Backbone as XML, in Angstrom:
<?xml version="1.0"?>
<chain id="A" units="angstrom">
  <residue number="1" name="MET">
    <atom name="N" x="115.986" y="-59.413" z="-153.278"/>
    <atom name="CA" x="115.717" y="-58.123" z="-152.700"/>
    <atom name="C" x="116.832" y="-57.174" z="-153.132"/>
  </residue>
  <residue number="2" name="ALA">
    <atom name="N" x="116.481" y="-55.983" z="-153.521"/>
    <atom name="CA" x="117.460" y="-55.017" z="-154.008"/>
    <atom name="C" x="117.699" y="-53.929" z="-152.965"/>
  </residue>
  <residue number="3" name="GLN">
    <atom name="N" x="118.259" y="-54.333" z="-151.841"/>
    <atom name="CA" x="118.588" y="-53.384" z="-150.779"/>
    <atom name="C" x="120.020" y="-53.631" z="-150.331"/>
  </residue>
  <residue number="4" name="ARG">
    <atom name="N" x="120.666" y="-52.564" z="-149.923"/>
    <atom name="CA" x="122.026" y="-52.694" z="-149.388"/>
    <atom name="C" x="122.288" y="-51.528" z="-148.439"/>
  </residue>
  <residue number="5" name="ILE">
    <atom name="N" x="123.232" y="-51.725" z="-147.547"/>
    <atom name="CA" x="123.661" y="-50.666" z="-146.629"/>
    <atom name="C" x="124.912" y="-50.036" z="-147.224"/>
  </residue>
  <residue number="6" name="GLU">
    <atom name="N" x="124.889" y="-48.728" z="-147.314"/>
    <atom name="CA" x="126.021" y="-47.990" z="-147.869"/>
    <atom name="C" x="126.178" y="-46.704" z="-147.087"/>
  </residue>
  <residue number="7" name="GLU">
    <atom name="N" x="127.367" y="-46.446" z="-146.583"/>
    <atom name="CA" x="127.653" y="-45.224" z="-145.840"/>
    <atom name="C" x="126.619" y="-44.969" z="-144.745"/>
  </residue>
  <residue number="8" name="GLY">
    <atom name="N" x="126.263" y="-46.046" z="-144.045"/>
    <atom name="CA" x="125.351" y="-45.921" z="-142.921"/>
    <atom name="C" x="123.892" y="-45.771" z="-143.284"/>
  </residue>
  <residue number="9" name="GLY">
    <atom name="N" x="123.547" y="-45.852" z="-144.559"/>
    <atom name="CA" x="122.151" y="-45.703" z="-144.953"/>
    <atom name="C" x="121.677" y="-46.883" z="-145.777"/>
  </residue>
  <residue number="10" name="LEU">
    <atom name="N" x="120.385" y="-47.095" z="-145.781"/>
    <atom name="CA" x="119.776" y="-48.159" z="-146.565"/>
    <atom name="C" x="119.517" y="-47.646" z="-147.974"/>
  </residue>
  <residue number="11" name="ILE">
    <atom name="N" x="120.018" y="-48.355" z="-148.962"/>
    <atom name="CA" x="119.799" y="-48.016" z="-150.369"/>
    <atom name="C" x="118.849" y="-49.053" z="-150.950"/>
  </residue>
  <residue number="12" name="VAL">
    <atom name="N" x="117.759" y="-48.606" z="-151.540"/>
    <atom name="CA" x="116.781" y="-49.487" z="-152.175"/>
    <atom name="C" x="116.861" y="-49.252" z="-153.681"/>
  </residue>
  <residue number="13" name="SER">
    <atom name="N" x="116.928" y="-50.336" z="-154.428"/>
    <atom name="CA" x="117.046" y="-50.249" z="-155.885"/>
    <atom name="C" x="115.922" y="-51.028" z="-156.551"/>
  </residue>
  <residue number="14" name="CYS">
    <atom name="N" x="115.597" y="-50.644" z="-157.764"/>
    <atom name="CA" x="114.628" y="-51.398" z="-158.557"/>
    <atom name="C" x="115.188" y="-52.810" z="-158.751"/>
  </residue>
  <residue number="15" name="ASN">
    <atom name="N" x="114.381" y="-53.815" z="-158.477"/>
    <atom name="CA" x="114.822" y="-55.203" z="-158.615"/>
    <atom name="C" x="115.141" y="-55.579" z="-160.052"/>
  </residue>
  <residue number="16" name="PHE">
    <atom name="N" x="114.731" y="-54.783" z="-161.009"/>
    <atom name="CA" x="114.857" y="-55.161" z="-162.404"/>
    <atom name="C" x="115.944" y="-54.384" z="-163.146"/>
  </residue>
  <residue number="17" name="CYS">
    <atom name="N" x="115.914" y="-53.069" z="-163.092"/>
    <atom name="CA" x="116.951" y="-52.287" z="-163.781"/>
    <atom name="C" x="118.122" y="-51.957" z="-162.874"/>
  </residue>
  <residue number="18" name="GLY">
    <atom name="N" x="117.897" y="-51.991" z="-161.560"/>
    <atom name="CA" x="118.960" y="-51.724" z="-160.598"/>
    <atom name="C" x="119.136" y="-50.262" z="-160.236"/>
  </residue>
  <residue number="19" name="THR">
    <atom name="N" x="118.283" y="-49.379" z="-160.755"/>
    <atom name="CA" x="118.386" y="-47.957" z="-160.441"/>
    <atom name="C" x="118.087" y="-47.727" z="-158.962"/>
  </residue>
  <residue number="20" name="ASP">
    <atom name="N" x="118.977" y="-47.006" z="-158.293"/>
    <atom name="CA" x="118.764" y="-46.676" z="-156.885"/>
    <atom name="C" x="117.598" y="-45.710" z="-156.769"/>
  </residue>
  <residue number="21" name="TRP">
    <atom name="N" x="116.673" y="-46.032" z="-155.871"/>
    <atom name="CA" x="115.491" y="-45.194" z="-155.687"/>
    <atom name="C" x="115.833" y="-44.054" z="-154.738"/>
  </residue>
  <residue number="22" name="ASP">
    <atom name="N" x="115.635" y="-42.846" z="-155.235"/>
    <atom name="CA" x="115.943" y="-41.651" z="-154.442"/>
    <atom name="C" x="114.687" y="-40.944" z="-153.950"/>
  </residue>
  <residue number="23" name="GLY">
    <atom name="N" x="113.533" y="-41.542" z="-154.179"/>
    <atom name="CA" x="112.273" y="-40.937" z="-153.771"/>
    <atom name="C" x="111.749" y="-39.919" z="-154.769"/>
  </residue>
  <residue number="24" name="GLN">
    <atom name="N" x="112.501" y="-39.682" z="-155.836"/>
    <atom name="CA" x="112.111" y="-38.665" z="-156.811"/>
    <atom name="C" x="111.416" y="-39.239" z="-158.045"/>
  </residue>
  <residue number="25" name="PHE">
    <atom name="N" x="111.546" y="-40.538" z="-158.283"/>
    <atom name="CA" x="110.868" y="-41.131" z="-159.430"/>
    <atom name="C" x="109.862" y="-42.168" z="-158.933"/>
  </residue>
  <residue number="26" name="PRO">
    <atom name="N" x="108.791" y="-42.381" z="-159.699"/>
    <atom name="CA" x="107.737" y="-43.299" z="-159.269"/>
    <atom name="C" x="108.226" y="-44.750" z="-159.220"/>
  </residue>
  <residue number="27" name="ALA">
    <atom name="N" x="107.866" y="-45.429" z="-158.155"/>
    <atom name="CA" x="108.168" y="-46.841" z="-157.982"/>
    <atom name="C" x="107.090" y="-47.454" z="-157.099"/>
  </residue>
  <residue number="28" name="ILE">
    <atom name="N" x="106.899" y="-48.740" z="-157.244"/>
    <atom name="CA" x="105.914" y="-49.465" z="-156.437"/>
    <atom name="C" x="106.651" y="-50.545" z="-155.663"/>
  </residue>
  <residue number="29" name="GLU">
    <atom name="N" x="106.330" y="-50.641" z="-154.381"/>
    <atom name="CA" x="106.961" y="-51.645" z="-153.535"/>
    <atom name="C" x="106.146" y="-52.925" z="-153.535"/>
  </residue>
  <residue number="30" name="GLY">
    <atom name="N" x="106.846" y="-54.016" z="-153.690"/>
    <atom name="CA" x="106.244" y="-55.334" z="-153.550"/>
    <atom name="C" x="106.520" y="-55.847" z="-152.149"/>
  </residue>
  <residue number="31" name="HIS">
    <atom name="N" x="106.592" y="-57.137" z="-152.005"/>
    <atom name="CA" x="106.866" y="-57.749" z="-150.712"/>
    <atom name="C" x="108.351" y="-57.703" z="-150.368"/>
  </residue>
  <residue number="32" name="ARG">
    <atom name="N" x="108.634" y="-57.649" z="-149.087"/>
    <atom name="CA" x="109.989" y="-57.702" z="-148.537"/>
    <atom name="C" x="110.940" y="-56.691" z="-149.168"/>
  </residue>
  <residue number="33" name="GLY">
    <atom name="N" x="110.427" y="-55.504" z="-149.458"/>
    <atom name="CA" x="111.274" y="-54.428" z="-149.948"/>
    <atom name="C" x="111.581" y="-54.449" z="-151.426"/>
  </residue>
  <residue number="34" name="SER">
    <atom name="N" x="110.994" y="-55.369" z="-152.183"/>
    <atom name="CA" x="111.232" y="-55.373" z="-153.627"/>
    <atom name="C" x="110.490" y="-54.189" z="-154.249"/>
  </residue>
  <residue number="35" name="ILE">
    <atom name="N" x="111.063" y="-53.609" z="-155.303"/>
    <atom name="CA" x="110.385" y="-52.518" z="-156.004"/>
    <atom name="C" x="110.552" y="-52.664" z="-157.504"/>
  </residue>
  <residue number="36" name="ILE">
    <atom name="N" x="109.607" y="-52.054" z="-158.210"/>
    <atom name="CA" x="109.692" y="-51.917" z="-159.660"/>
    <atom name="C" x="109.409" y="-50.454" z="-159.971"/>
  </residue>
  <residue number="37" name="CYS">
    <atom name="N" x="110.272" y="-49.871" z="-160.785"/>
    <atom name="CA" x="110.112" y="-48.454" z="-161.123"/>
    <atom name="C" x="109.182" y="-48.301" z="-162.327"/>
  </residue>
  <residue number="38" name="LEU">
    <atom name="N" x="108.676" y="-47.093" z="-162.493"/>
    <atom name="CA" x="107.773" y="-46.799" z="-163.597"/>
    <atom name="C" x="108.415" y="-47.096" z="-164.946"/>
  </residue>
  <residue number="39" name="GLU">
    <atom name="N" x="109.688" y="-46.767" z="-165.104"/>
    <atom name="CA" x="110.353" y="-47.007" z="-166.393"/>
    <atom name="C" x="110.351" y="-48.490" z="-166.732"/>
  </residue>
  <residue number="40" name="CYS">
    <atom name="N" x="110.561" y="-49.337" z="-165.743"/>
    <atom name="CA" x="110.527" y="-50.779" z="-165.995"/>
    <atom name="C" x="109.109" y="-51.249" z="-166.322"/>
  </residue>
  <residue number="41" name="VAL">
    <atom name="N" x="108.115" y="-50.712" z="-165.637"/>
    <atom name="CA" x="106.722" y="-51.086" z="-165.925"/>
    <atom name="C" x="106.371" y="-50.723" z="-167.360"/>
  </residue>
  <residue number="42" name="LYS">
    <atom name="N" x="106.776" y="-49.532" z="-167.800"/>
    <atom name="CA" x="106.487" y="-49.108" z="-169.180"/>
    <atom name="C" x="107.051" y="-50.104" z="-170.189"/>
  </residue>
  <residue number="43" name="ILE">
    <atom name="N" x="108.249" y="-50.578" z="-169.945"/>
    <atom name="CA" x="108.875" y="-51.546" z="-170.854"/>
    <atom name="C" x="108.194" y="-52.905" z="-170.734"/>
  </residue>
  <residue number="44" name="ALA">
    <atom name="N" x="107.943" y="-53.323" z="-169.506"/>
    <atom name="CA" x="107.392" y="-54.651" z="-169.246"/>
    <atom name="C" x="106.024" y="-54.862" z="-169.880"/>
  </residue>
  <residue number="45" name="ILE">
    <atom name="N" x="105.213" y="-53.825" z="-169.939"/>
    <atom name="CA" x="103.865" y="-53.947" z="-170.505"/>
    <atom name="C" x="103.906" y="-54.559" z="-171.902"/>
  </residue>
  <residue number="46" name="ASP">
    <atom name="N" x="104.837" y="-54.109" z="-172.718"/>
    <atom name="CA" x="104.886" y="-54.546" z="-174.115"/>
    <atom name="C" x="105.918" y="-55.624" z="-174.409"/>
  </residue>
  <residue number="47" name="HIS">
    <atom name="N" x="106.666" y="-56.063" z="-173.401"/>
    <atom name="CA" x="107.744" y="-57.015" z="-173.669"/>
    <atom name="C" x="107.682" y="-58.272" z="-172.799"/>
  </residue>
  <residue number="48" name="GLN">
    <atom name="N" x="106.492" y="-58.655" z="-172.386"/>
    <atom name="CA" x="106.345" y="-59.890" z="-171.634"/>
    <atom name="C" x="106.509" y="-61.079" z="-172.573"/>
  </residue>
  <residue number="49" name="THR">
    <atom name="N" x="107.097" y="-62.136" z="-172.057"/>
    <atom name="CA" x="107.299" y="-63.348" z="-172.855"/>
    <atom name="C" x="106.940" y="-64.565" z="-172.013"/>
  </residue>
  <residue number="50" name="LEU">
    <atom name="N" x="106.821" y="-65.689" z="-172.693"/>
    <atom name="CA" x="106.639" y="-66.958" z="-172.001"/>
    <atom name="C" x="108.011" y="-67.590" z="-171.838"/>
  </residue>
  <residue number="51" name="GLY">
    <atom name="N" x="108.162" y="-68.382" z="-170.815"/>
    <atom name="CA" x="109.432" y="-69.056" z="-170.591"/>
    <atom name="C" x="109.268" y="-70.557" z="-170.722"/>
  </residue>
  <residue number="52" name="SER">
    <atom name="N" x="110.321" y="-71.272" z="-170.401"/>
    <atom name="CA" x="110.263" y="-72.730" z="-170.493"/>
    <atom name="C" x="110.216" y="-73.392" z="-169.118"/>
  </residue>
  <residue number="53" name="GLU">
    <atom name="N" x="110.380" y="-72.605" z="-168.054"/>
    <atom name="CA" x="110.396" y="-73.158" z="-166.706"/>
    <atom name="C" x="109.497" y="-72.357" z="-165.774"/>
  </residue>
  <residue number="54" name="ILE">
    <atom name="N" x="109.113" y="-72.976" z="-164.663"/>
    <atom name="CA" x="108.365" y="-72.254" z="-163.640"/>
    <atom name="C" x="109.280" y="-71.179" z="-163.041"/>
  </residue>
  <residue number="55" name="TYR">
    <atom name="N" x="108.686" y="-70.177" z="-162.405"/>
    <atom name="CA" x="109.488" y="-69.088" z="-161.855"/>
    <atom name="C" x="108.824" y="-68.491" z="-160.629"/>
  </residue>
  <residue number="56" name="THR">
    <atom name="N" x="109.551" y="-67.621" z="-159.951"/>
    <atom name="CA" x="109.072" y="-66.900" z="-158.772"/>
    <atom name="C" x="109.142" y="-65.412" z="-159.067"/>
  </residue>
  <residue number="57" name="CYS">
    <atom name="N" x="108.142" y="-64.672" z="-158.638"/>
    <atom name="CA" x="108.120" y="-63.221" z="-158.814"/>
    <atom name="C" x="108.506" y="-62.557" z="-157.484"/>
  </residue>
  <residue number="58" name="PRO">
    <atom name="N" x="109.540" y="-61.701" z="-157.479"/>
    <atom name="CA" x="109.948" y="-61.053" z="-156.226"/>
    <atom name="C" x="108.952" y="-60.017" z="-155.721"/>
  </residue>
  <residue number="59" name="LEU">
    <atom name="N" x="108.057" y="-59.546" z="-156.582"/>
    <atom name="CA" x="107.108" y="-58.523" z="-156.165"/>
    <atom name="C" x="105.966" y="-59.109" z="-155.337"/>
  </residue>
  <residue number="60" name="CYS">
    <atom name="N" x="105.400" y="-60.222" z="-155.788"/>
    <atom name="CA" x="104.268" y="-60.823" z="-155.075"/>
    <atom name="C" x="104.668" y="-62.059" z="-154.275"/>
  </residue>
  <residue number="61" name="LEU">
    <atom name="N" x="105.872" y="-62.538" z="-154.490"/>
    <atom name="CA" x="106.413" y="-63.724" z="-153.837"/>
    <atom name="C" x="105.705" y="-65.014" z="-154.221"/>
  </residue>
  <residue number="62" name="ARG">
    <atom name="N" x="104.912" y="-64.983" z="-155.281"/>
    <atom name="CA" x="104.339" y="-66.246" z="-155.758"/>
    <atom name="C" x="105.488" y="-67.087" z="-156.290"/>
  </residue>
  <residue number="63" name="ASP">
    <atom name="N" x="105.444" y="-68.363" z="-155.989"/>
    <atom name="CA" x="106.464" y="-69.240" z="-156.536"/>
    <atom name="C" x="105.787" y="-70.332" z="-157.358"/>
  </residue>
  <residue number="64" name="LYS">
    <atom name="N" x="106.587" y="-71.032" z="-158.084"/>
    <atom name="CA" x="106.102" y="-72.092" z="-158.971"/>
    <atom name="C" x="105.043" y="-71.570" z="-159.937"/>
  </residue>
  <residue number="65" name="ILE">
    <atom name="N" x="105.247" y="-70.361" z="-160.457"/>
    <atom name="CA" x="104.333" y="-69.807" z="-161.453"/>
    <atom name="C" x="104.573" y="-70.576" z="-162.749"/>
  </residue>
  <residue number="66" name="PRO">
    <atom name="N" x="103.518" y="-71.074" z="-163.370"/>
    <atom name="CA" x="103.685" y="-71.889" z="-164.579"/>
    <atom name="C" x="104.362" y="-71.122" z="-165.714"/>
  </residue>
  <residue number="67" name="SER">
    <atom name="N" x="105.078" y="-71.840" z="-166.542"/>
    <atom name="CA" x="105.766" y="-71.232" z="-167.684"/>
    <atom name="C" x="104.789" y="-70.651" z="-168.696"/>
  </residue>
  <residue number="68" name="THR">
    <atom name="N" x="103.522" y="-71.013" z="-168.599"/>
    <atom name="CA" x="102.493" y="-70.501" z="-169.513"/>
    <atom name="C" x="102.023" y="-69.104" z="-169.132"/>
  </residue>
  <residue number="69" name="VAL">
    <atom name="N" x="102.476" y="-68.605" z="-167.984"/>
    <atom name="CA" x="102.129" y="-67.252" z="-167.544"/>
    <atom name="C" x="103.262" y="-66.316" z="-167.965"/>
  </residue>
  <residue number="70" name="SER">
    <atom name="N" x="102.914" y="-65.279" z="-168.699"/>
    <atom name="CA" x="103.934" y="-64.376" z="-169.214"/>
    <atom name="C" x="104.689" y="-63.684" z="-168.092"/>
  </residue>
  <residue number="71" name="ARG">
    <atom name="N" x="105.908" y="-63.279" z="-168.419"/>
    <atom name="CA" x="106.820" y="-62.655" z="-167.466"/>
    <atom name="C" x="107.685" y="-61.645" z="-168.189"/>
  </residue>
  <residue number="72" name="TRP">
    <atom name="N" x="108.385" y="-60.848" z="-167.426"/>
    <atom name="CA" x="109.324" y="-59.887" z="-168.001"/>
    <atom name="C" x="110.553" y="-59.819" z="-167.123"/>
  </residue>
  <residue number="73" name="THR">
    <atom name="N" x="111.699" y="-59.639" z="-167.750"/>
    <atom name="CA" x="112.937" y="-59.443" z="-167.028"/>
    <atom name="C" x="113.752" y="-58.373" z="-167.730"/>
  </residue>
  <residue number="74" name="HIS">
    <atom name="N" x="114.558" y="-57.666" z="-166.978"/>
    <atom name="CA" x="115.430" y="-56.624" z="-167.519"/>
    <atom name="C" x="116.815" y="-57.222" z="-167.731"/>
  </residue>
  <residue number="75" name="ALA">
    <atom name="N" x="117.520" y="-56.775" z="-168.744"/>
    <atom name="CA" x="118.866" y="-57.285" z="-169.038"/>
    <atom name="C" x="119.837" y="-57.058" z="-167.875"/>
  </residue>
  <residue number="76" name="ASN">
    <atom name="N" x="119.605" y="-56.041" z="-167.067"/>
    <atom name="CA" x="120.497" y="-55.759" z="-165.939"/>
    <atom name="C" x="120.408" y="-56.805" z="-164.825"/>
  </residue>
  <residue number="77" name="HIS">
    <atom name="N" x="119.242" y="-57.452" z="-164.712"/>
    <atom name="CA" x="119.025" y="-58.482" z="-163.691"/>
    <atom name="C" x="118.181" y="-59.605" z="-164.298"/>
  </residue>
  <residue number="78" name="PRO">
    <atom name="N" x="118.759" y="-60.396" z="-165.194"/>
    <atom name="CA" x="117.973" y="-61.419" z="-165.902"/>
    <atom name="C" x="117.437" y="-62.534" z="-165.009"/>
  </residue>
  <residue number="79" name="GLU">
    <atom name="N" x="117.911" y="-62.627" z="-163.778"/>
    <atom name="CA" x="117.422" y="-63.656" z="-162.862"/>
    <atom name="C" x="116.127" y="-63.245" z="-162.167"/>
  </residue>
  <residue number="80" name="ALA">
    <atom name="N" x="115.722" y="-61.977" z="-162.264"/>
    <atom name="CA" x="114.515" y="-61.468" z="-161.605"/>
    <atom name="C" x="113.392" y="-61.334" z="-162.621"/>
  </residue>
  <residue number="81" name="TYR">
    <atom name="N" x="112.309" y="-62.061" z="-162.390"/>
    <atom name="CA" x="111.150" y="-62.025" z="-163.283"/>
    <atom name="C" x="109.970" y="-61.344" z="-162.600"/>
  </residue>
  <residue number="82" name="ALA">
    <atom name="N" x="109.328" y="-60.424" z="-163.312"/>
    <atom name="CA" x="108.070" y="-59.842" z="-162.849"/>
    <atom name="C" x="106.951" y="-60.614" z="-163.525"/>
  </residue>
  <residue number="83" name="CYS">
    <atom name="N" x="105.998" y="-61.105" z="-162.749"/>
    <atom name="CA" x="104.896" y="-61.871" z="-163.337"/>
    <atom name="C" x="103.877" y="-60.928" z="-163.984"/>
  </residue>
  <residue number="84" name="HIS">
    <atom name="N" x="103.094" y="-61.489" z="-164.856"/>
    <atom name="CA" x="102.075" y="-60.726" z="-165.586"/>
    <atom name="C" x="101.155" y="-59.977" z="-164.618"/>
  </residue>
  <residue number="85" name="ASN">
    <atom name="N" x="100.699" y="-60.651" z="-163.562"/>
    <atom name="CA" x="99.783" y="-60.009" z="-162.618"/>
    <atom name="C" x="100.394" y="-58.761" z="-161.992"/>
  </residue>
  <residue number="86" name="CYS">
    <atom name="N" x="101.652" y="-58.855" z="-161.576"/>
    <atom name="CA" x="102.298" y="-57.709" z="-160.928"/>
    <atom name="C" x="102.532" y="-56.565" z="-161.905"/>
  </residue>
  <residue number="87" name="ILE">
    <atom name="N" x="102.881" y="-56.893" z="-163.135"/>
    <atom name="CA" x="103.059" y="-55.853" z="-164.163"/>
    <atom name="C" x="101.736" y="-55.130" z="-164.395"/>
  </residue>
  <residue number="88" name="GLU">
    <atom name="N" x="100.669" y="-55.894" z="-164.519"/>
    <atom name="CA" x="99.350" y="-55.304" z="-164.737"/>
    <atom name="C" x="98.916" y="-54.454" z="-163.547"/>
  </residue>
  <residue number="89" name="GLN">
    <atom name="N" x="99.111" y="-54.973" z="-162.353"/>
    <atom name="CA" x="98.713" y="-54.231" z="-161.157"/>
    <atom name="C" x="99.506" y="-52.937" z="-161.022"/>
  </residue>
  <residue number="90" name="ALA">
    <atom name="N" x="100.799" y="-53.000" z="-161.286"/>
    <atom name="CA" x="101.629" y="-51.795" z="-161.208"/>
    <atom name="C" x="101.206" y="-50.775" z="-162.261"/>
  </residue>
  <residue number="91" name="ALA">
    <atom name="N" x="100.961" y="-51.227" z="-163.488"/>
    <atom name="CA" x="100.534" y="-50.319" z="-164.555"/>
    <atom name="C" x="99.192" y="-49.673" z="-164.206"/>
  </residue>
  <residue number="92" name="ASP">
    <atom name="N" x="98.269" y="-50.454" z="-163.669"/>
    <atom name="CA" x="96.969" y="-49.911" z="-163.268"/>
    <atom name="C" x="97.128" y="-48.877" z="-162.151"/>
  </residue>
  <residue number="93" name="THR">
    <atom name="N" x="97.979" y="-49.167" z="-161.189"/>
    <atom name="CA" x="98.197" y="-48.249" z="-160.072"/>
    <atom name="C" x="98.804" y="-46.933" z="-160.553"/>
  </residue>
  <residue number="94" name="PHE">
    <atom name="N" x="99.826" y="-47.014" z="-161.395"/>
    <atom name="CA" x="100.432" y="-45.792" z="-161.934"/>
    <atom name="C" x="99.417" y="-45.005" z="-162.768"/>
  </residue>
  <residue number="95" name="THR">
    <atom name="N" x="98.594" y="-45.702" z="-163.554"/>
    <atom name="CA" x="97.598" y="-45.038" z="-164.400"/>
    <atom name="C" x="96.568" y="-44.286" z="-163.563"/>
  </residue>
  <residue number="96" name="LYS">
    <atom name="N" x="96.171" y="-44.867" z="-162.446"/>
    <atom name="CA" x="95.139" y="-44.253" z="-161.596"/>
    <atom name="C" x="95.672" y="-43.147" z="-160.684"/>
  </residue>
  <residue number="97" name="ASP">
    <atom name="N" x="96.976" y="-43.059" z="-160.523"/>
    <atom name="CA" x="97.564" y="-42.077" z="-159.608"/>
    <atom name="C" x="97.622" y="-40.702" z="-160.272"/>
  </residue>
  <residue number="98" name="PRO">
    <atom name="N" x="96.897" y="-39.716" z="-159.740"/>
    <atom name="CA" x="96.876" y="-38.399" z="-160.370"/>
    <atom name="C" x="98.225" y="-37.664" z="-160.296"/>
  </residue>
  <residue number="99" name="ASP">
    <atom name="N" x="99.120" y="-38.101" z="-159.428"/>
    <atom name="CA" x="100.425" y="-37.446" z="-159.302"/>
    <atom name="C" x="101.479" y="-38.007" z="-160.257"/>
  </residue>
  <residue number="100" name="ILE">
    <atom name="N" x="101.137" y="-39.068" z="-160.975"/>
    <atom name="CA" x="102.077" y="-39.682" z="-161.924"/>
    <atom name="C" x="101.753" y="-39.152" z="-163.323"/>
  </residue>
  <residue number="101" name="PRO">
    <atom name="N" x="102.719" y="-38.527" z="-163.986"/>
    <atom name="CA" x="102.458" y="-37.942" z="-165.307"/>
    <atom name="C" x="102.516" y="-38.961" z="-166.452"/>
  </residue>
  <residue number="102" name="TRP">
    <atom name="N" x="102.061" y="-40.169" z="-166.193"/>
    <atom name="CA" x="102.023" y="-41.216" z="-167.219"/>
    <atom name="C" x="100.710" y="-41.954" z="-167.090"/>
  </residue>
  <residue number="103" name="LYS">
    <atom name="N" x="100.092" y="-42.232" z="-168.210"/>
    <atom name="CA" x="98.868" y="-43.018" z="-168.225"/>
    <atom name="C" x="99.036" y="-44.106" z="-169.271"/>
  </residue>
  <residue number="104" name="ARG">
    <atom name="N" x="98.684" y="-45.302" z="-168.889"/>
    <atom name="CA" x="98.782" y="-46.443" z="-169.790"/>
    <atom name="C" x="97.866" y="-46.238" z="-170.990"/>
  </residue>
  <residue number="105" name="GLU">
    <atom name="N" x="98.402" y="-46.506" z="-172.159"/>
    <atom name="CA" x="97.597" y="-46.408" z="-173.374"/>
    <atom name="C" x="96.452" y="-47.402" z="-173.274"/>
  </residue>
  <residue number="106" name="GLY">
    <atom name="N" x="95.249" y="-46.947" z="-173.496"/>
    <atom name="CA" x="94.085" y="-47.813" z="-173.388"/>
    <atom name="C" x="93.494" y="-47.872" z="-171.988"/>
  </residue>
  <residue number="107" name="GLY">
    <atom name="N" x="94.114" y="-47.193" z="-171.035"/>
    <atom name="CA" x="93.603" y="-47.173" z="-169.666"/>
    <atom name="C" x="94.018" y="-48.392" z="-168.869"/>
  </residue>
  <residue number="108" name="ALA">
    <atom name="N" x="93.383" y="-48.563" z="-167.733"/>
    <atom name="CA" x="93.730" y="-49.663" z="-166.832"/>
    <atom name="C" x="93.350" y="-51.019" z="-167.417"/>
  </residue>
  <residue number="109" name="SER">
    <atom name="N" x="94.148" y="-52.026" z="-167.105"/>
    <atom name="CA" x="93.916" y="-53.419" z="-167.503"/>
    <atom name="C" x="93.658" y="-53.588" z="-168.988"/>
  </residue>
  <residue number="110" name="ALA">
    <atom name="N" x="94.530" y="-53.012" z="-169.790"/>
    <atom name="CA" x="94.373" y="-53.104" z="-171.242"/>
    <atom name="C" x="94.746" y="-54.476" z="-171.792"/>
  </residue>
  <residue number="111" name="THR">
    <atom name="N" x="95.544" y="-55.260" z="-171.049"/>
    <atom name="CA" x="95.953" y="-56.578" z="-171.536"/>
    <atom name="C" x="95.734" y="-57.643" z="-170.464"/>
  </residue>
  <residue number="112" name="PRO">
    <atom name="N" x="94.513" y="-58.185" z="-170.355"/>
    <atom name="CA" x="94.213" y="-59.125" z="-169.291"/>
    <atom name="C" x="94.701" y="-60.555" z="-169.520"/>
  </residue>
  <residue number="113" name="GLN">
    <atom name="N" x="95.282" y="-60.887" z="-170.655"/>
    <atom name="CA" x="95.682" y="-62.267" z="-170.924"/>
    <atom name="C" x="96.818" y="-62.732" z="-170.021"/>
  </residue>
  <residue number="114" name="GLY">
    <atom name="N" x="96.880" y="-64.024" z="-169.800"/>
    <atom name="CA" x="97.970" y="-64.597" z="-169.036"/>
    <atom name="C" x="97.825" y="-64.476" z="-167.536"/>
  </residue>
  <residue number="115" name="ARG">
    <atom name="N" x="96.665" y="-64.130" z="-167.056"/>
    <atom name="CA" x="96.471" y="-63.934" z="-165.621"/>
    <atom name="C" x="96.680" y="-65.253" z="-164.886"/>
  </residue>
  <residue number="116" name="TYR">
    <atom name="N" x="97.296" y="-65.176" z="-163.731"/>
    <atom name="CA" x="97.589" y="-66.370" z="-162.931"/>
    <atom name="C" x="96.947" y="-66.224" z="-161.579"/>
  </residue>
  <residue number="117" name="ASP">
    <atom name="N" x="96.013" y="-67.085" z="-161.293"/>
    <atom name="CA" x="95.363" y="-67.096" z="-159.986"/>
    <atom name="C" x="95.750" y="-68.376" z="-159.288"/>
  </residue>
  <residue number="118" name="LYS">
    <atom name="N" x="96.565" y="-68.257" z="-158.250"/>
    <atom name="CA" x="97.036" y="-69.423" z="-157.515"/>
    <atom name="C" x="95.890" y="-70.028" z="-156.730"/>
  </residue>
  <residue number="119" name="LYS">
    <atom name="N" x="95.748" y="-71.307" z="-156.823"/>
    <atom name="CA" x="94.656" y="-71.985" z="-156.121"/>
    <atom name="C" x="95.185" y="-72.804" z="-154.984"/>
  </residue>
</chain>
């Protein structure tokens, strides 16, 4: 979780790049206060990779996600992985929001591969 108390106030930061959220830039909240900012989503769309171990996504709280499901991490917080599903959902949400001046190339759900449905 990327939250801390500073000078009597709660500071929420992007779990991936670490940028403090000031309410002025687009971000999506996951579970338990985790967030991913639009800038990270833009990067994550094209830079997902496969890993060698199972992982947990702080946005959806799924754990034991197979290594065959693509993920993305930012160099600022390499221990935090966003799963493919959360990246796709965030990109779709930003694309559909008329107040966000960014639209995903190809529209919503342009890259459906690697989807993970926990059973």
